[in-house]
C-alpha positions, -999 to +999 in steps of 0.1 A: +000+003+001+016+033-011-004+063-007+011+098+006-003+128+017+012+163+007-004+193+014-041+180+014-036+161-019-037+124-021-011+107-045-015+074-058+016+055-067+013+034-099+018-002-080+006-009-046+028-031-023+016-063-019+015-082+012+008-114-005+041-113-028+063-090-010+067-067-039+049-041-055+023-056-078-003-046-099-022-080-100-028-085-064-065-080-055-057-076-018-031-047-027-057-027-046-081-032-019-058-022+007-048+010-014-085+019-013-086+011+025-055+036+028-074+064+008-103+064+029-085+066+062-066+095+044-097+112+037-115+106+066-108+138+083-114+163+055-137+145+032-158+119+050-180+113+019-149+104-004-136+081+026-171+062+022-166+058-013-132+046-009-139+020+021-170+011-003-144+002-030-123-017-003-155-038+008-165-045-030-128-056-037-127-081-009-159-092-016-152-101-051-120-121-042-141-139-015-127-127+017-157-116+040-139-106+069-119-079+056-148-068+035-171-064+066-145-042+084-142-022+054-181-018+055-177-007+094-152+019+087-173+030+053-202+033+080-180+057+106-173+078+075-208+082+068-218+090+104-197+122+099-222+131+071-254+114+077-256+095+111-290+078+103-278+060+071-243+056+093-266+035+118-280+013+088-246+005+076-228-002+107-258-026+119-255-046+087-216-046+094-223-058+128-246-088+116-218-096+088-192-099+117-220-121+138-221-143+112-182-148+107-180-154+146-155-122+151-174-117+182-148-088+195-155-071+163-190-074+166-190-061+201-173-027+191-198-022+160-228-027+185-206-005+211-206+023+181-243+017+172-253+028+208-228+058+206-248+070+176-280+066+198-293+035+184-307+008+208-308-027+190-327-059+201-310-080+227-289-103+204-288-129+234-325-134+233-357-124+246-356-100+279-373-112+306-411-107+320-400-082+348-428-077+370-451-100+352-454-133+358-441-158+331-463-185+322-448-211+341-447-190+369-486-187+364-488-223+367-468-221+397-492-197+412-525-216+405-509-247+421-498-225+451-535-213+453-548-244+454-526-255+485-499-273+468-463-279+488-431-272+465-429-313+465-462-314+450-453-287+425-421-302+414-440-338+409-469-318+388-444-297+366-418-319+365-391-298+381-365-308+405-377-294+443-348-265+441-362-255+406-398-255+424-386-236+453-371-209+430-406-204+412-425-200+442-402-177+456-403-155+426-440-158+422-446-147+460-421-118+451-437-106+421-472-107+435-462-093+468-480-117+487-472-150+507-480-187+504-511-184+529-526-154+515-522-165+480-542-194+493-566-173+507-573-158+473-553-126+476-538-127+438-552-099+418-539-116+386-555-151+389-580-157+366 
């Protein structure tokens, strides 16, 4: 990669340095892609739109030779360059880059993209799954509540719901905490959520 900056102009040397061949090479697509990346890095501060274009070319070059990881990194850089011009569009680009990195198993790179998304004000869905029920009872806790209201013990709950006694105990504690009542109060019908 040979790119030089002199008095706010960017010069391209005729042949990029190729890390594959360890020499200056015209035919190596990786070297051409990295040359676009260098151009984007140099333009990022002064010309974000030009940097975005250079990073897009870098991504396209890596995609053309079947290298998805450097292509996803170039997409991330393109999104960051776009953020200086139009943050809304940058959020979409950065989310796509995060998904590509996640699909490749690059978890630290994906985490970096997600942090940058949050810094841009975008709250994404939890990638680790659905959030909890909060103060509401889960479907399993509703079953536990109904059995408790009928006077079932922890041992009876465990047998009826095919749970270990320890798990049944955990569900009972959770139900009583969420409803703000006791086992005796539930048996007397103090639960406003029971059908």
